[in-house]
C-alpha positions as CSV (number, residue, x, y, z in Angstrom):
1,M,4.7,5.5,6.0
2,K,4.2,2.5,8.3
3,R,3.3,4.8,11.2
4,L,0.6,6.6,9.1
5,A,-0.7,3.4,7.5
6,G,-0.9,1.5,10.7
7,S,1.0,-1.5,9.4
8,Y,3.4,-2.7,6.7
9,E,0.6,-5.1,5.6
10,S,-1.6,-2.2,4.5
11,L,1.3,-1.0,2.3
12,F,1.7,-4.5,0.8
13,N,0.6,-5.2,-2.8
14,R,-0.9,-8.7,-2.9
15,R,-1.8,-8.2,-6.6
16,A,1.9,-8.0,-7.7
17,V,3.2,-10.7,-10.0
18,K,6.1,-11.0,-7.7
19,F,3.7,-11.9,-4.8
20,R,2.7,-15.0,-6.8
21,E,6.2,-15.8,-8.1
22,L,7.5,-15.9,-4.5
23,G,4.7,-18.2,-3.4
24,L,3.6,-15.9,-0.7
25,K,-0.2,-16.5,-1.0
26,D,-0.4,-19.3,1.5
27,R,2.3,-18.1,3.9
28,K,1.6,-16.5,7.2
29,L,3.5,-13.2,7.1
30,T,4.6,-11.0,10.0
31,G,5.0,-7.2,10.0
32,K,8.8,-7.9,9.8
33,D,8.2,-10.1,6.7
34,Y,6.1,-7.4,5.0
35,R,8.7,-4.8,5.7
36,S,11.6,-6.9,4.4
37,L,9.7,-8.0,1.3
38,I,8.7,-4.4,0.4
39,L,12.3,-3.2,0.8
40,R,13.6,-6.1,-1.3
41,E,11.0,-6.0,-4.1
42,E,9.7,-2.5,-4.9
43,T,6.7,-4.0,-6.8
44,L,5.4,-5.3,-3.5
45,L,4.7,-1.8,-2.4
46,K,1.1,-0.9,-3.1
47,R,0.9,2.2,-5.3
48,P,0.3,5.0,-5.5
49,V,1.2,6.1,-2.0
50,T,0.5,9.8,-1.4
51,L,1.5,11.6,1.8
52,I,-0.3,14.9,2.6
53,G,0.8,16.3,6.0
54,D,0.0,13.6,8.5
55,R,-2.3,11.7,6.2
56,I,-1.6,8.8,3.9
57,F,-3.5,7.5,0.8
58,I,-2.6,4.0,-0.4
59,G,-3.5,2.3,-3.6
60,S,-5.7,2.9,-6.6
61,E,-9.0,1.6,-5.2
62,K,-11.9,3.9,-5.8
63,K,-12.4,4.6,-2.1
64,S,-8.7,5.6,-1.6
65,L,-8.7,7.8,-4.8
66,Q,-11.9,9.6,-3.7
67,A,-10.4,10.3,-0.3
68,L,-7.3,11.7,-2.0
69,K,-9.4,13.9,-4.2
70,N,-11.4,15.1,-1.2
71,A,-8.1,15.9,0.6
72,L,-6.9,17.9,-2.4
73,D,-10.3,19.5,-2.8
74,F,-10.7,18.3,-6.3
75,P,-14.2,18.3,-7.9
76,H,-16.1,15.0,-7.5
77,S,-16.3,12.8,-10.5
């Protein structure tokens, strides 16, 4: 997923309650930090993550969901 996403940071959920609980807001995190945190706390993985072939769609933002719909050839809504 990291290879397709480009970085662990793009897979990281900054809106998770755990993000605030761990006091990560003001920390400077490295790629290694993001990877470790995602593996340790699954809520820190931005969801949904959808893989279609060599494409990845991350999160529930409107832009990402529309790109996923387009990739699946769903009618536009």
